[in-house]
Backbone as CSV, one residue per row, in Angstrom:
resi,resn,N_x,N_y,N_z,CA_x,CA_y,CA_z,C_x,C_y,C_z
1,MET,346.970,37.746,-62.530,348.137,37.085,-61.912,348.643,37.878,-60.713
2,LYS,348.183,39.141,-60.590,348.636,39.938,-59.455,348.200,39.301,-58.134
3,GLY,346.950,38.839,-58.081,346.449,38.203,-56.878,347.204,36.934,-56.531
4,TRP,347.648,36.193,-57.569,348.362,34.933,-57.319,349.704,35.196,-56.644
5,SER,350.414,36.243,-57.079,351.697,36.559,-56.445,351.473,36.998,-54.997
6,PHE,350.367,37.672,-54.743,350.032,38.056,-53.367,349.819,36.817,-52.511
7,ILE,349.114,35.823,-53.072,348.867,34.582,-52.331,350.183,33.854,-52.092
8,LYS,351.054,33.805,-53.092,352.328,33.100,-52.923,353.192,33.787,-51.868
9,ARG,353.186,35.115,-51.860,354.002,35.835,-50.882,353.469,35.631,-49.467
10,ASN,352.153,35.558,-49.328,351.537,35.484,-48.008,350.946,34.104,-47.712
11,ALA,351.450,33.081,-48.413,350.888,31.730,-48.249,351.005,31.277,-46.794
12,PHE,352.158,31.553,-46.165,352.358,31.115,-44.783,351.358,31.792,-43.850
13,THR,351.174,33.112,-44.030,350.227,33.850,-43.196,348.803,33.357,-43.404
14,ILE,348.441,33.118,-44.678,347.088,32.644,-44.983,346.862,31.276,-44.345
15,MET,347.863,30.388,-44.438,347.721,29.068,-43.834,347.585,29.178,-42.321
16,LEU,348.352,30.081,-41.707,348.248,30.274,-40.255,346.851,30.738,-39.880
17,ILE,346.313,31.694,-40.636,344.975,32.204,-40.349,343.948,31.081,-40.470
18,ILE,344.065,30.269,-41.546,343.121,29.169,-41.736,343.230,28.184,-40.581
19,LEU,344.461,27.863,-40.166,344.643,26.927,-39.055,344.024,27.469,-37.777
20,VAL,344.214,28.753,-37.511,343.653,29.355,-36.299,342.132,29.307,-36.343
21,VAL,341.550,29.657,-37.502,340.089,29.661,-37.622,339.538,28.251,-37.426
22,VAL,340.153,27.272,-38.108,339.687,25.886,-37.963,339.849,25.426,-36.524
23,GLY,340.971,25.767,-35.906,341.198,25.395,-34.512,340.156,25.992,-33.585
24,LEU,339.794,27.248,-33.814,338.777,27.885,-32.981,337.424,27.211,-33.164
25,ILE,337.087,26.862,-34.410,335.798,26.203,-34.676,335.756,24.850,-33.980
26,VAL,336.838,24.076,-34.111,336.886,22.754,-33.473,336.806,22.905,-31.960
27,PHE,337.574,23.877,-31.409,337.577,24.103,-29.964,336.186,24.503,-29.481
28,TYR,335.513,25.383,-30.227,334.162,25.825,-29.853,333.186,24.660,-29.905
29,ASN,333.289,23.821,-30.945,332.405,22.654,-31.039,332.663,21.691,-29.894
30,GLU,333.937,21.493,-29.505,334.253,20.612,-28.385,333.639,21.159,-27.099
31,LEU,333.703,22.474,-26.906,333.110,23.069,-25.706,331.602,22.834,-25.695
32,LYS,330.956,23.043,-26.852,329.506,22.825,-26.932,329.165,21.364,-26.679
33,ASN,329.939,20.450,-27.263,329.679,19.027,-27.078,329.893,18.619,-25.622
34,ASP,330.896,19.198,-24.961,331.158,18.866,-23.561,329.992,19.304,-22.680
35,GLU,329.383,20.436,-23.018,328.253,20.907,-22.212,327.039,20.008,-22.420
36,GLU,326.807,19.601,-23.679,325.611,18.810,-23.973,325.812,17.339,-23.605
37,GLN,326.992,16.790,-23.929,327.252,15.366,-23.706,328.603,15.209,-23.009
38,PRO,328.639,15.322,-21.689,329.919,15.300,-20.979,330.648,13.960,-21.121
39,GLU,329.936,12.881,-21.421,330.574,11.568,-21.463,331.513,11.429,-22.656
40,ILE,331.434,12.367,-23.620,332.268,12.258,-24.822,333.649,12.868,-24.580
41,SER,333.787,13.769,-23.613,335.059,14.458,-23.404,336.148,13.469,-22.993
42,GLY,337.397,13.818,-23.293,338.514,12.899,-23.089,338.679,12.458,-21.648
43,VAL,338.454,13.371,-20.699,338.664,13.030,-19.293,337.667,11.974,-18.850
44,SER,336.390,12.157,-19.194,335.360,11.232,-18.721,335.379,9.921,-19.497
45,LEU,336.146,9.857,-20.618,336.294,8.576,-21.301,337.012,7.578,-20.397
46,PHE,337.884,8.093,-19.520,338.649,7.215,-18.644,337.902,6.891,-17.353
47,THR,336.796,7.577,-17.072,336.101,7.321,-15.815,335.513,5.918,-15.745
48,PRO,334.965,5.330,-16.832,334.454,3.956,-16.693,335.546,2.969,-16.288
49,ILE,336.784,3.194,-16.744,337.887,2.294,-16.391,338.161,2.391,-14.894
50,SER,338.218,3.621,-14.366,338.495,3.775,-12.940,337.327,3.254,-12.101
51,GLU,336.106,3.376,-12.626,334.957,2.847,-11.894,335.017,1.319,-11.844
52,LYS,335.486,0.697,-12.939,335.599,-0.761,-12.960,336.623,-1.228,-11.928
53,ARG,337.715,-0.468,-11.777,338.748,-0.853,-10.809,338.201,-0.782,-9.393
54,GLN,337.354,0.202,-9.137,336.781,0.318,-7.796,335.761,-0.787,-7.589
């Protein structure tokens, strides 16, 4: 039960660390996807609309 009290005391810190790690993984995957498939990125999603207007 000693470990459980440690987790309860540091739950906020542990959650922050998990959020940061997940955020970094998602950000890194987005960077990799943008390099391989630029058409998927948010900015270029809007380019077909602007091309249609032209």
